[in-house]
Biotite code that builds the C-alpha atoms (Angstrom):
import biotite.structure as struc

atoms = struc.array([
    struc.Atom([127.676, -30.868, -103.945], chain_id="A", res_id=1, res_name="MET", atom_name="CA", element="C"),
    struc.Atom([126.524, -32.218, -100.527], chain_id="A", res_id=2, res_name="ASN", atom_name="CA", element="C"),
    struc.Atom([124.348, -29.760, -98.697], chain_id="A", res_id=3, res_name="ILE", atom_name="CA", element="C"),
    struc.Atom([123.458, -29.899, -94.739], chain_id="A", res_id=4, res_name="LEU", atom_name="CA", element="C"),
    struc.Atom([119.855, -30.876, -94.234], chain_id="A", res_id=5, res_name="GLY", atom_name="CA", element="C"),
    struc.Atom([117.174, -33.583, -94.554], chain_id="A", res_id=6, res_name="HIS", atom_name="CA", element="C"),
    struc.Atom([115.463, -34.089, -97.854], chain_id="A", res_id=7, res_name="ALA", atom_name="CA", element="C"),
    struc.Atom([112.098, -36.331, -98.725], chain_id="A", res_id=8, res_name="THR", atom_name="CA", element="C"),
    struc.Atom([111.246, -37.004, -102.350], chain_id="A", res_id=9, res_name="PRO", atom_name="CA", element="C"),
    struc.Atom([107.611, -36.993, -101.922], chain_id="A", res_id=10, res_name="LYS", atom_name="CA", element="C"),
    struc.Atom([106.080, -35.196, -98.572], chain_id="A", res_id=11, res_name="SER", atom_name="CA", element="C"),
    struc.Atom([102.847, -36.347, -97.013], chain_id="A", res_id=12, res_name="ALA", atom_name="CA", element="C"),
    struc.Atom([101.718, -33.488, -96.121], chain_id="A", res_id=13, res_name="ASN", atom_name="CA", element="C"),
    struc.Atom([98.017, -32.887, -96.823], chain_id="A", res_id=14, res_name="ARG", atom_name="CA", element="C"),
    struc.Atom([98.492, -29.129, -97.012], chain_id="A", res_id=15, res_name="LYS", atom_name="CA", element="C"),
    struc.Atom([101.064, -29.568, -99.661], chain_id="A", res_id=16, res_name="THR", atom_name="CA", element="C"),
    struc.Atom([100.239, -31.776, -101.743], chain_id="A", res_id=17, res_name="GLY", atom_name="CA", element="C"),
    struc.Atom([102.393, -34.364, -103.328], chain_id="A", res_id=18, res_name="PRO", atom_name="CA", element="C"),
    struc.Atom([106.113, -33.121, -103.800], chain_id="A", res_id=19, res_name="MET", atom_name="CA", element="C"),
    struc.Atom([109.892, -33.113, -102.426], chain_id="A", res_id=20, res_name="ALA", atom_name="CA", element="C"),
    struc.Atom([110.782, -30.983, -99.318], chain_id="A", res_id=21, res_name="ALA", atom_name="CA", element="C"),
    struc.Atom([113.938, -30.145, -97.435], chain_id="A", res_id=22, res_name="ILE", atom_name="CA", element="C"),
    struc.Atom([114.614, -29.684, -94.495], chain_id="A", res_id=23, res_name="TYR", atom_name="CA", element="C"),
    struc.Atom([117.026, -28.140, -92.858], chain_id="A", res_id=24, res_name="ARG", atom_name="CA", element="C"),
    struc.Atom([117.904, -27.258, -89.096], chain_id="A", res_id=25, res_name="GLU", atom_name="CA", element="C"),
    struc.Atom([116.038, -24.458, -87.407], chain_id="A", res_id=26, res_name="VAL", atom_name="CA", element="C"),
    struc.Atom([118.063, -21.897, -85.505], chain_id="A", res_id=27, res_name="GLY", atom_name="CA", element="C"),
    struc.Atom([121.567, -22.892, -86.744], chain_id="A", res_id=28, res_name="ALA", atom_name="CA", element="C"),
    struc.Atom([119.851, -21.657, -90.829], chain_id="A", res_id=29, res_name="THR", atom_name="CA", element="C"),
    struc.Atom([117.991, -19.234, -89.580], chain_id="A", res_id=30, res_name="CYS", atom_name="CA", element="C"),
    struc.Atom([118.681, -15.699, -88.889], chain_id="A", res_id=31, res_name="PRO", atom_name="CA", element="C"),
    struc.Atom([118.616, -14.181, -85.458], chain_id="A", res_id=32, res_name="SER", atom_name="CA", element="C"),
    struc.Atom([116.316, -11.495, -86.081], chain_id="A", res_id=33, res_name="SER", atom_name="CA", element="C"),
    struc.Atom([113.123, -13.814, -86.352], chain_id="A", res_id=34, res_name="CYS", atom_name="CA", element="C"),
    struc.Atom([110.597, -12.893, -83.998], chain_id="A", res_id=35, res_name="PRO", atom_name="CA", element="C"),
    struc.Atom([109.164, -16.721, -84.110], chain_id="A", res_id=36, res_name="MET", atom_name="CA", element="C"),
    struc.Atom([112.946, -18.579, -83.704], chain_id="A", res_id=37, res_name="LEU", atom_name="CA", element="C"),
    struc.Atom([112.377, -19.142, -80.210], chain_id="A", res_id=38, res_name="ASN", atom_name="CA", element="C"),
    struc.Atom([108.781, -18.142, -79.212], chain_id="A", res_id=39, res_name="ASN", atom_name="CA", element="C"),
    struc.Atom([106.304, -20.682, -80.906], chain_id="A", res_id=40, res_name="GLY", atom_name="CA", element="C"),
    struc.Atom([108.358, -21.547, -84.818], chain_id="A", res_id=41, res_name="CYS", atom_name="CA", element="C"),
    struc.Atom([106.094, -24.234, -86.082], chain_id="A", res_id=42, res_name="TYR", atom_name="CA", element="C"),
    struc.Atom([109.310, -26.216, -87.062], chain_id="A", res_id=43, res_name="ALA", atom_name="CA", element="C"),
    struc.Atom([109.372, -27.012, -83.382], chain_id="A", res_id=44, res_name="ARG", atom_name="CA", element="C"),
    struc.Atom([107.155, -28.808, -83.021], chain_id="A", res_id=45, res_name="ARG", atom_name="CA", element="C"),
    struc.Atom([104.396, -32.055, -84.192], chain_id="A", res_id=46, res_name="GLY", atom_name="CA", element="C"),
    struc.Atom([105.612, -34.485, -86.640], chain_id="A", res_id=47, res_name="PRO", atom_name="CA", element="C"),
    struc.Atom([108.206, -31.160, -88.649], chain_id="A", res_id=48, res_name="THR", atom_name="CA", element="C"),
    struc.Atom([109.926, -31.021, -85.556], chain_id="A", res_id=49, res_name="ALA", atom_name="CA", element="C"),
    struc.Atom([111.296, -34.116, -86.159], chain_id="A", res_id=50, res_name="ILE", atom_name="CA", element="C"),
    struc.Atom([112.478, -33.634, -89.712], chain_id="A", res_id=51, res_name="HIS", atom_name="CA", element="C"),
    struc.Atom([113.811, -30.436, -88.470], chain_id="A", res_id=52, res_name="ALA", atom_name="CA", element="C"),
    struc.Atom([115.768, -32.580, -85.490], chain_id="A", res_id=53, res_name="LYS", atom_name="CA", element="C"),
    struc.Atom([117.044, -35.350, -87.867], chain_id="A", res_id=54, res_name="ALA", atom_name="CA", element="C"),
    struc.Atom([118.323, -32.697, -90.692], chain_id="A", res_id=55, res_name="SER", atom_name="CA", element="C"),
    struc.Atom([121.035, -30.962, -88.463], chain_id="A", res_id=56, res_name="ALA", atom_name="CA", element="C"),
    struc.Atom([122.909, -34.482, -89.240], chain_id="A", res_id=57, res_name="ALA", atom_name="CA", element="C"),
    struc.Atom([122.065, -35.959, -92.454], chain_id="A", res_id=58, res_name="LYS", atom_name="CA", element="C"),
    struc.Atom([123.300, -34.604, -95.949], chain_id="A", res_id=59, res_name="VAL", atom_name="CA", element="C"),
    struc.Atom([121.346, -34.584, -99.356], chain_id="A", res_id=60, res_name="PHE", atom_name="CA", element="C"),
    struc.Atom([122.373, -32.918, -103.080], chain_id="A", res_id=61, res_name="ASN", atom_name="CA", element="C"),
    struc.Atom([119.805, -32.126, -105.689], chain_id="A", res_id=62, res_name="PHE", atom_name="CA", element="C"),
    struc.Atom([120.617, -34.972, -108.640], chain_id="A", res_id=63, res_name="ASP", atom_name="CA", element="C"),
    struc.Atom([119.979, -37.436, -105.669], chain_id="A", res_id=64, res_name="ASP", atom_name="CA", element="C"),
    struc.Atom([116.603, -35.542, -104.916], chain_id="A", res_id=65, res_name="LEU", atom_name="CA", element="C"),
    struc.Atom([115.523, -35.509, -107.602], chain_id="A", res_id=66, res_name="ILE", atom_name="CA", element="C"),
    struc.Atom([116.414, -38.689, -109.157], chain_id="A", res_id=67, res_name="SER", atom_name="CA", element="C"),
    struc.Atom([114.349, -39.872, -106.986], chain_id="A", res_id=68, res_name="ARG", atom_name="CA", element="C"),
    struc.Atom([111.731, -38.111, -106.918], chain_id="A", res_id=69, res_name="MET", atom_name="CA", element="C"),
    struc.Atom([108.069, -39.899, -108.381], chain_id="A", res_id=70, res_name="SER", atom_name="CA", element="C"),
    struc.Atom([106.960, -39.981, -112.084], chain_id="A", res_id=71, res_name="LYS", atom_name="CA", element="C"),
    struc.Atom([104.783, -36.671, -111.759], chain_id="A", res_id=72, res_name="GLY", atom_name="CA", element="C"),
    struc.Atom([106.026, -34.864, -109.170], chain_id="A", res_id=73, res_name="ILE", atom_name="CA", element="C"),
    struc.Atom([107.805, -31.664, -110.134], chain_id="A", res_id=74, res_name="ASP", atom_name="CA", element="C"),
    struc.Atom([108.208, -29.227, -108.136], chain_id="A", res_id=75, res_name="THR", atom_name="CA", element="C"),
    struc.Atom([110.640, -29.123, -104.621], chain_id="A", res_id=76, res_name="VAL", atom_name="CA", element="C"),
    struc.Atom([109.319, -27.003, -101.355], chain_id="A", res_id=77, res_name="ARG", atom_name="CA", element="C"),
    struc.Atom([112.639, -25.788, -100.173], chain_id="A", res_id=78, res_name="LEU", atom_name="CA", element="C"),
    struc.Atom([112.977, -25.318, -96.735], chain_id="A", res_id=79, res_name="ASN", atom_name="CA", element="C"),
    struc.Atom([110.313, -26.186, -95.074], chain_id="A", res_id=80, res_name="VAL", atom_name="CA", element="C"),
    struc.Atom([112.117, -25.464, -91.365], chain_id="A", res_id=81, res_name="THR", atom_name="CA", element="C"),
    struc.Atom([115.186, -23.607, -91.337], chain_id="A", res_id=82, res_name="GLY", atom_name="CA", element="C"),
    struc.Atom([116.590, -21.293, -94.193], chain_id="A", res_id=83, res_name="ASP", atom_name="CA", element="C"),
    struc.Atom([119.443, -20.282, -96.490], chain_id="A", res_id=84, res_name="PHE", atom_name="CA", element="C"),
    struc.Atom([121.919, -18.949, -93.179], chain_id="A", res_id=85, res_name="LEU", atom_name="CA", element="C"),
    struc.Atom([125.086, -20.649, -91.818], chain_id="A", res_id=86, res_name="LYS", atom_name="CA", element="C"),
    struc.Atom([124.991, -20.963, -87.952], chain_id="A", res_id=87, res_name="ALA", atom_name="CA", element="C"),
    struc.Atom([127.306, -17.549, -88.194], chain_id="A", res_id=88, res_name="ASP", atom_name="CA", element="C"),
    struc.Atom([124.514, -16.078, -89.774], chain_id="A", res_id=89, res_name="GLY", atom_name="CA", element="C"),
    struc.Atom([125.830, -15.286, -93.469], chain_id="A", res_id=90, res_name="THR", atom_name="CA", element="C"),
    struc.Atom([124.349, -16.915, -96.482], chain_id="A", res_id=91, res_name="PRO", atom_name="CA", element="C"),
    struc.Atom([125.359, -20.585, -97.199], chain_id="A", res_id=92, res_name="ASP", atom_name="CA", element="C"),
    struc.Atom([126.781, -19.884, -100.284], chain_id="A", res_id=93, res_name="GLU", atom_name="CA", element="C"),
    struc.Atom([127.466, -23.649, -101.000], chain_id="A", res_id=94, res_name="ASP", atom_name="CA", element="C"),
    struc.Atom([123.839, -24.499, -100.909], chain_id="A", res_id=95, res_name="TYR", atom_name="CA", element="C"),
    struc.Atom([122.664, -21.410, -102.819], chain_id="A", res_id=96, res_name="LEU", atom_name="CA", element="C"),
    struc.Atom([124.784, -21.777, -105.489], chain_id="A", res_id=97, res_name="ASP", atom_name="CA", element="C"),
    struc.Atom([123.685, -25.749, -105.030], chain_id="A", res_id=98, res_name="ALA", atom_name="CA", element="C"),
    struc.Atom([120.264, -24.671, -105.675], chain_id="A", res_id=99, res_name="LEU", atom_name="CA", element="C"),
    struc.Atom([120.815, -22.135, -108.689], chain_id="A", res_id=100, res_name="GLU", atom_name="CA", element="C"),
    struc.Atom([122.537, -25.125, -110.882], chain_id="A", res_id=101, res_name="ALA", atom_name="CA", element="C"),
    struc.Atom([120.236, -27.381, -110.191], chain_id="A", res_id=102, res_name="ALA", atom_name="CA", element="C"),
    struc.Atom([117.445, -24.869, -111.157], chain_id="A", res_id=103, res_name="ALA", atom_name="CA", element="C"),
    struc.Atom([119.721, -25.300, -114.455], chain_id="A", res_id=104, res_name="LYS", atom_name="CA", element="C"),
    struc.Atom([120.277, -28.325, -115.067], chain_id="A", res_id=105, res_name="LYS", atom_name="CA", element="C"),
    struc.Atom([116.399, -29.378, -114.428], chain_id="A", res_id=106, res_name="TYR", atom_name="CA", element="C"),
    struc.Atom([114.358, -26.448, -115.665], chain_id="A", res_id=107, res_name="PRO", atom_name="CA", element="C"),
    struc.Atom([111.432, -28.245, -115.714], chain_id="A", res_id=108, res_name="ASN", atom_name="CA", element="C"),
    struc.Atom([111.393, -28.856, -111.723], chain_id="A", res_id=109, res_name="ILE", atom_name="CA", element="C"),
    struc.Atom([109.483, -26.189, -109.934], chain_id="A", res_id=110, res_name="THR", atom_name="CA", element="C"),
    struc.Atom([111.943, -24.891, -106.726], chain_id="A", res_id=111, res_name="PHE", atom_name="CA", element="C"),
    struc.Atom([110.554, -22.354, -104.089], chain_id="A", res_id=112, res_name="TYR", atom_name="CA", element="C"),
    struc.Atom([110.196, -21.455, -100.448], chain_id="A", res_id=113, res_name="GLY", atom_name="CA", element="C"),
    struc.Atom([110.375, -18.451, -98.321], chain_id="A", res_id=114, res_name="TYR", atom_name="CA", element="C"),
    struc.Atom([113.187, -16.642, -96.398], chain_id="A", res_id=115, res_name="THR", atom_name="CA", element="C"),
    struc.Atom([113.920, -14.754, -93.302], chain_id="A", res_id=116, res_name="HIS", atom_name="CA", element="C"),
    struc.Atom([116.917, -13.461, -94.223], chain_id="A", res_id=117, res_name="ALA", atom_name="CA", element="C"),
    struc.Atom([115.966, -11.283, -97.385], chain_id="A", res_id=118, res_name="TRP", atom_name="CA", element="C"),
    struc.Atom([117.533, -8.316, -96.920], chain_id="A", res_id=119, res_name="ASP", atom_name="CA", element="C"),
    struc.Atom([120.603, -10.149, -97.105], chain_id="A", res_id=120, res_name="ILE", atom_name="CA", element="C"),
    struc.Atom([119.718, -12.326, -99.674], chain_id="A", res_id=121, res_name="LEU", atom_name="CA", element="C"),
    struc.Atom([117.793, -10.060, -101.808], chain_id="A", res_id=122, res_name="ALA", atom_name="CA", element="C"),
    struc.Atom([121.078, -10.200, -104.550], chain_id="A", res_id=123, res_name="GLY", atom_name="CA", element="C"),
    struc.Atom([120.627, -13.934, -105.202], chain_id="A", res_id=124, res_name="ARG", atom_name="CA", element="C"),
    struc.Atom([117.049, -13.633, -104.212], chain_id="A", res_id=125, res_name="ILE", atom_name="CA", element="C"),
    struc.Atom([116.561, -11.819, -107.734], chain_id="A", res_id=126, res_name="LYS", atom_name="CA", element="C"),
    struc.Atom([119.387, -13.940, -109.720], chain_id="A", res_id=127, res_name="ALA", atom_name="CA", element="C"),
    struc.Atom([118.043, -17.438, -109.689], chain_id="A", res_id=128, res_name="MET", atom_name="CA", element="C"),
    struc.Atom([116.892, -19.063, -112.699], chain_id="A", res_id=129, res_name="PRO", atom_name="CA", element="C"),
    struc.Atom([112.482, -18.374, -113.189], chain_id="A", res_id=130, res_name="LYS", atom_name="CA", element="C"),
    struc.Atom([112.085, -21.678, -111.939], chain_id="A", res_id=131, res_name="ASN", atom_name="CA", element="C"),
    struc.Atom([113.520, -21.011, -108.594], chain_id="A", res_id=132, res_name="VAL", atom_name="CA", element="C"),
    struc.Atom([110.504, -18.964, -106.396], chain_id="A", res_id=133, res_name="THR", atom_name="CA", element="C"),
    struc.Atom([112.040, -17.632, -103.006], chain_id="A", res_id=134, res_name="ILE", atom_name="CA", element="C"),
    struc.Atom([109.845, -15.080, -100.963], chain_id="A", res_id=135, res_name="LEU", atom_name="CA", element="C"),
    struc.Atom([110.381, -13.075, -98.669], chain_id="A", res_id=136, res_name="ALA", atom_name="CA", element="C"),
    struc.Atom([109.336, -13.535, -94.960], chain_id="A", res_id=137, res_name="SER", atom_name="CA", element="C"),
    struc.Atom([107.889, -10.520, -93.835], chain_id="A", res_id=138, res_name="VAL", atom_name="CA", element="C"),
    struc.Atom([106.739, -9.461, -89.717], chain_id="A", res_id=139, res_name="ASN", atom_name="CA", element="C"),
    struc.Atom([104.893, -6.597, -90.502], chain_id="A", res_id=140, res_name="SER", atom_name="CA", element="C"),
    struc.Atom([103.266, -4.456, -93.407], chain_id="A", res_id=141, res_name="LYS", atom_name="CA", element="C"),
    struc.Atom([106.103, -2.283, -93.151], chain_id="A", res_id=142, res_name="GLU", atom_name="CA", element="C"),
    struc.Atom([108.932, -4.897, -93.642], chain_id="A", res_id=143, res_name="ASP", atom_name="CA", element="C"),
    struc.Atom([106.725, -5.755, -96.473], chain_id="A", res_id=144, res_name="ALA", atom_name="CA", element="C"),
    struc.Atom([106.635, -2.105, -97.911], chain_id="A", res_id=145, res_name="ARG", atom_name="CA", element="C"),
    struc.Atom([110.619, -2.480, -97.740], chain_id="A", res_id=146, res_name="LYS", atom_name="CA", element="C"),
    struc.Atom([110.728, -6.251, -99.095], chain_id="A", res_id=147, res_name="ALA", atom_name="CA", element="C"),
    struc.Atom([108.631, -4.247, -102.359], chain_id="A", res_id=148, res_name="ALA", atom_name="CA", element="C"),
    struc.Atom([110.776, -1.761, -102.548], chain_id="A", res_id=149, res_name="VAL", atom_name="CA", element="C"),
    struc.Atom([113.853, -3.965, -103.201], chain_id="A", res_id=150, res_name="ILE", atom_name="CA", element="C"),
    struc.Atom([112.071, -6.135, -105.755], chain_id="A", res_id=151, res_name="GLY", atom_name="CA", element="C"),
    struc.Atom([111.103, -8.987, -103.910], chain_id="A", res_id=152, res_name="LEU", atom_name="CA", element="C"),
    struc.Atom([107.856, -10.959, -103.638], chain_id="A", res_id=153, res_name="THR", atom_name="CA", element="C"),
    struc.Atom([106.790, -11.390, -100.223], chain_id="A", res_id=154, res_name="TYR", atom_name="CA", element="C"),
    struc.Atom([104.558, -13.185, -97.461], chain_id="A", res_id=155, res_name="ALA", atom_name="CA", element="C"),
    struc.Atom([103.152, -12.589, -94.907], chain_id="A", res_id=156, res_name="ARG", atom_name="CA", element="C"),
    struc.Atom([101.470, -13.651, -91.351], chain_id="A", res_id=157, res_name="VAL", atom_name="CA", element="C"),
    struc.Atom([97.605, -11.822, -90.177], chain_id="A", res_id=158, res_name="THR", atom_name="CA", element="C"),
    struc.Atom([95.001, -12.939, -87.670], chain_id="A", res_id=159, res_name="SER", atom_name="CA", element="C"),
    struc.Atom([92.234, -10.452, -89.996], chain_id="A", res_id=160, res_name="THR", atom_name="CA", element="C"),
    struc.Atom([91.282, -9.404, -93.227], chain_id="A", res_id=161, res_name="LYS", atom_name="CA", element="C"),
    struc.Atom([93.753, -6.879, -93.511], chain_id="A", res_id=162, res_name="ASP", atom_name="CA", element="C"),
    struc.Atom([95.270, -7.187, -97.296], chain_id="A", res_id=163, res_name="ARG", atom_name="CA", element="C"),
    struc.Atom([96.521, -4.669, -99.190], chain_id="A", res_id=164, res_name="GLU", atom_name="CA", element="C"),
    struc.Atom([96.861, -3.384, -102.779], chain_id="A", res_id=165, res_name="ALA", atom_name="CA", element="C"),
    struc.Atom([98.520, -6.595, -104.856], chain_id="A", res_id=166, res_name="GLY", atom_name="CA", element="C"),
    struc.Atom([98.089, -8.988, -102.247], chain_id="A", res_id=167, res_name="GLU", atom_name="CA", element="C"),
    struc.Atom([96.362, -11.816, -102.122], chain_id="A", res_id=168, res_name="VAL", atom_name="CA", element="C"),
    struc.Atom([95.622, -14.819, -99.301], chain_id="A", res_id=169, res_name="TYR", atom_name="CA", element="C"),
    struc.Atom([96.296, -17.827, -99.255], chain_id="A", res_id=170, res_name="CYS", atom_name="CA", element="C"),
    struc.Atom([93.204, -20.242, -100.582], chain_id="A", res_id=171, res_name="PRO", atom_name="CA", element="C"),
    struc.Atom([93.925, -22.892, -98.441], chain_id="A", res_id=172, res_name="VAL", atom_name="CA", element="C"),
    struc.Atom([93.969, -20.430, -95.672], chain_id="A", res_id=173, res_name="ASP", atom_name="CA", element="C"),
    struc.Atom([91.111, -18.805, -96.168], chain_id="A", res_id=174, res_name="LYS", atom_name="CA", element="C"),
    struc.Atom([89.180, -22.004, -95.810], chain_id="A", res_id=175, res_name="ALA", atom_name="CA", element="C"),
    struc.Atom([90.450, -23.118, -92.513], chain_id="A", res_id=176, res_name="LYS", atom_name="CA", element="C"),
    struc.Atom([89.795, -19.430, -91.514], chain_id="A", res_id=177, res_name="LYS", atom_name="CA", element="C"),
    struc.Atom([86.318, -19.864, -91.551], chain_id="A", res_id=178, res_name="VAL", atom_name="CA", element="C"),
    struc.Atom([86.650, -23.374, -90.890], chain_id="A", res_id=179, res_name="LYS", atom_name="CA", element="C"),
    struc.Atom([85.676, -25.008, -94.148], chain_id="A", res_id=180, res_name="ALA", atom_name="CA", element="C"),
    struc.Atom([87.572, -27.925, -95.430], chain_id="A", res_id=181, res_name="LYS", atom_name="CA", element="C"),
    struc.Atom([89.681, -26.742, -98.345], chain_id="A", res_id=182, res_name="PRO", atom_name="CA", element="C"),
    struc.Atom([89.671, -27.850, -101.447], chain_id="A", res_id=183, res_name="THR", atom_name="CA", element="C"),
    struc.Atom([93.033, -27.072, -103.054], chain_id="A", res_id=184, res_name="ILE", atom_name="CA", element="C"),
    struc.Atom([96.480, -28.151, -102.252], chain_id="A", res_id=185, res_name="THR", atom_name="CA", element="C"),
    struc.Atom([99.747, -25.670, -103.157], chain_id="A", res_id=186, res_name="CYS", atom_name="CA", element="C"),
    struc.Atom([100.812, -28.007, -105.699], chain_id="A", res_id=187, res_name="ARG", atom_name="CA", element="C"),
    struc.Atom([97.650, -27.336, -107.145], chain_id="A", res_id=188, res_name="GLU", atom_name="CA", element="C"),
    struc.Atom([97.244, -23.842, -106.666], chain_id="A", res_id=189, res_name="CYS", atom_name="CA", element="C"),
    struc.Atom([100.890, -22.577, -107.147], chain_id="A", res_id=190, res_name="ARG", atom_name="CA", element="C"),
    struc.Atom([100.045, -18.560, -106.230], chain_id="A", res_id=191, res_name="LEU", atom_name="CA", element="C"),
    struc.Atom([103.720, -18.588, -104.605], chain_id="A", res_id=192, res_name="CYS", atom_name="CA", element="C"),
    struc.Atom([105.411, -19.799, -107.237], chain_id="A", res_id=193, res_name="PHE", atom_name="CA", element="C"),
    struc.Atom([103.631, -19.376, -110.084], chain_id="A", res_id=194, res_name="ASP", atom_name="CA", element="C"),
    struc.Atom([105.956, -17.337, -112.073], chain_id="A", res_id=195, res_name="GLY", atom_name="CA", element="C"),
    struc.Atom([103.993, -14.328, -111.993], chain_id="A", res_id=196, res_name="LYS", atom_name="CA", element="C"),
    struc.Atom([105.334, -12.160, -108.755], chain_id="A", res_id=197, res_name="GLY", atom_name="CA", element="C"),
    struc.Atom([102.206, -12.513, -106.211], chain_id="A", res_id=198, res_name="ARG", atom_name="CA", element="C"),
    struc.Atom([102.127, -11.367, -102.379], chain_id="A", res_id=199, res_name="ASN", atom_name="CA", element="C"),
    struc.Atom([100.741, -14.222, -100.430], chain_id="A", res_id=200, res_name="ILE", atom_name="CA", element="C"),
    struc.Atom([98.765, -13.337, -97.111], chain_id="A", res_id=201, res_name="VAL", atom_name="CA", element="C"),
    struc.Atom([98.197, -16.246, -94.536], chain_id="A", res_id=202, res_name="PHE", atom_name="CA", element="C"),
    struc.Atom([96.405, -16.513, -91.793], chain_id="A", res_id=203, res_name="PHE", atom_name="CA", element="C"),
    struc.Atom([96.643, -17.498, -88.335], chain_id="A", res_id=204, res_name="LYS", atom_name="CA", element="C"),
    struc.Atom([94.590, -20.508, -87.893], chain_id="A", res_id=205, res_name="VAL", atom_name="CA", element="C"),
])
């Protein structure tokens, strides 16, 4: 099944390390409630914005992406830009169905990402195979508590060291916060997608 978006079999992102990556159109696939949508979204600037813009006119399918992944790459980063919705704000069931099918077909591949539409996608997120991790991207501690109540693992961004019980700091952002050079990549760290249900705190850097 072809899905609207742009997929690369090997990302050159220094933070994530080598992994496959999927980009989707910003805005058209995002919930209108996202406070960053037209207010500084990282996906609207720099090289990331180029991929996001290109994704509006491209399609990919998981079988093709995985066949093009380099030997040794076993992780797919979902939605580097964009989200799991259609332009009308409803869940993109074709994309979700294709993701679920791919995860079942390729159990040795890890699929992970984040969603601002966690409140309406909770059921689908929790029903995904074990090799899929989709974290609720929350905008406040209140939303973090709501996500936890309905059984979702979450990620949030803060500018201060205000970790709550059960939260883990992203080691890459933690290093950058003190102007140190990170000594690990996402692919090596795996806190966001190791299946242990950790809630992640990112720093504004």
